[in-house]
C-alpha positions in Angstrom: 79.4 84.6 99.9 81.1 87.2 97.6 84.0 86.4 95.4 85.8 88.1 92.7 84.5 86.5 89.5 86.8 88.0 86.9 89.3 90.8 86.2 89.6 92.5 82.8 93.1 93.3 81.5 94.2 95.0 78.2 97.4 93.2 77.1 99.8 93.6 74.2 99.8 89.9 73.2 96.7 87.8 74.3 98.4 84.5 73.4 101.5 85.2 75.6 99.1 86.3 78.5 97.2 83.0 78.1 100.5 80.8 78.0 101.7 82.8 81.3 98.2 82.3 83.1 98.1 78.6 82.1 101.5 77.9 83.7 100.2 79.3 87.0 96.7 77.8 86.6 96.8 74.7 84.5 93.1 74.2 85.0 92.3 77.5 83.3 91.1 76.9 79.7 90.2 79.5 77.0 86.4 79.8 77.7 85.8 82.3 74.8 88.1 83.8 72.0 86.4 86.4 70.0 86.7 89.8 68.1 84.3 92.5 69.2 82.1 94.6 66.9 84.8 97.3 67.4 87.4 95.1 66.0 89.5 94.2 68.9 90.2 90.6 70.2 89.2 89.4 73.7 89.7 86.1 75.4 88.3 84.8 78.7 90.7 82.2 80.2 89.6 80.5 83.5 87.8 77.7 85.1 84.1 77.2 86.1 84.5 79.6 88.9 86.5 82.6 87.8 88.4 84.0 84.8 90.7 86.5 83.5 89.4 88.6 80.7 92.1 89.6 78.3 91.6 92.3 75.7 93.6 93.7 73.0 94.0 97.4 72.7 91.2 99.1 70.5 92.2 99.5 66.9 94.0 102.8 66.2 94.8 103.4 69.7 98.5 103.9 70.6 98.8 101.6 73.6 101.5 102.3 76.3 103.4 100.3 78.9 101.9 99.3 82.1 102.2 101.7 85.0 105.0 101.9 87.6 103.4 99.4 90.3 103.3 100.4 93.9 104.0 104.1 92.6 101.3 105.0 90.2 97.5 104.6 90.8 96.3 101.2 89.2 96.4 97.4 89.9 99.6 96.4 91.5 99.1 92.6 90.9 96.6 89.9 90.7 96.8 86.8 92.9 96.1 83.2 92.1 95.4 80.7 95.0 97.4 77.6 93.9 97.9 74.2 95.1 101.7 73.8 94.8 103.9 77.0 95.0 107.3 75.2 94.5 106.0 73.4 91.2 104.5 76.6 90.0 107.7 78.5 90.6 109.7 75.8 88.8 107.2 76.0 85.7 107.5 79.8 85.5 111.3 79.9 85.9 111.8 77.0 83.3 109.6 79.1 81.0 111.9 82.1 81.4 109.8 84.4 83.5 111.4 86.9 86.1 110.7 86.2 89.7 110.3 89.2 92.0 112.2 88.0 95.0 112.4 84.5 96.5 109.6 82.2 97.6 108.2 83.7 100.8 107.4 81.1 103.5 105.1 82.3 106.2 103.6 80.1 109.0 100.5 79.1 107.1 101.2 80.0 103.4 103.8 80.2 100.6 103.9 83.2 98.3 105.5 83.9 94.8 105.7 87.0 92.8 106.4 86.9 89.1 106.4 89.3 86.1 104.5 88.4 83.0 105.8 89.4 79.3 104.5 92.8 79.6 105.9 93.6 83.0 102.9 93.1 85.2 103.3 91.6 88.5 101.2 88.4 89.5 101.2 86.8 92.8 100.6 83.2 93.7 99.7 81.9 97.2 99.6 78.3 98.5 97.8 78.1 101.9 99.1 75.5 104.2 96.0 75.7 106.4 92.3 75.8 105.6 91.7 77.7 108.9 90.7 81.3 108.2 92.4 82.5 111.3 95.6 81.0 110.1 95.3 81.7 106.4 94.6 85.4 107.2 97.5 85.7 109.8 99.9 88.5 108.7 103.4 88.2 110.1 
């Protein structure tokens, strides 16, 4: 089986990004927090199966804002498979994060979209079935 092992994202505030990810995925822990030989900080936050690599901009580089999602080339969002969409939605709203539309209820899944502190969109999906033909049904 092939699965995505990690994604690497350059962020303006690693600690804020870790807090956001841990609200979505409470089982995600900081696996490594280090400074590269080039002088930029990087953190791996995840569990035993996958992680998000968070990286600060390289020293001396003027970083810019994220791209306009769904318009410019680049990543539109990353998605976490979660156990409880409604509880995750409450945690994110209580922490002050902006939701992109209401919780979407499909026959076999619940989906949420939220923006993090730097404006990147994240999707969360709770599957209500473990049957692939139902999980992958697009309505």
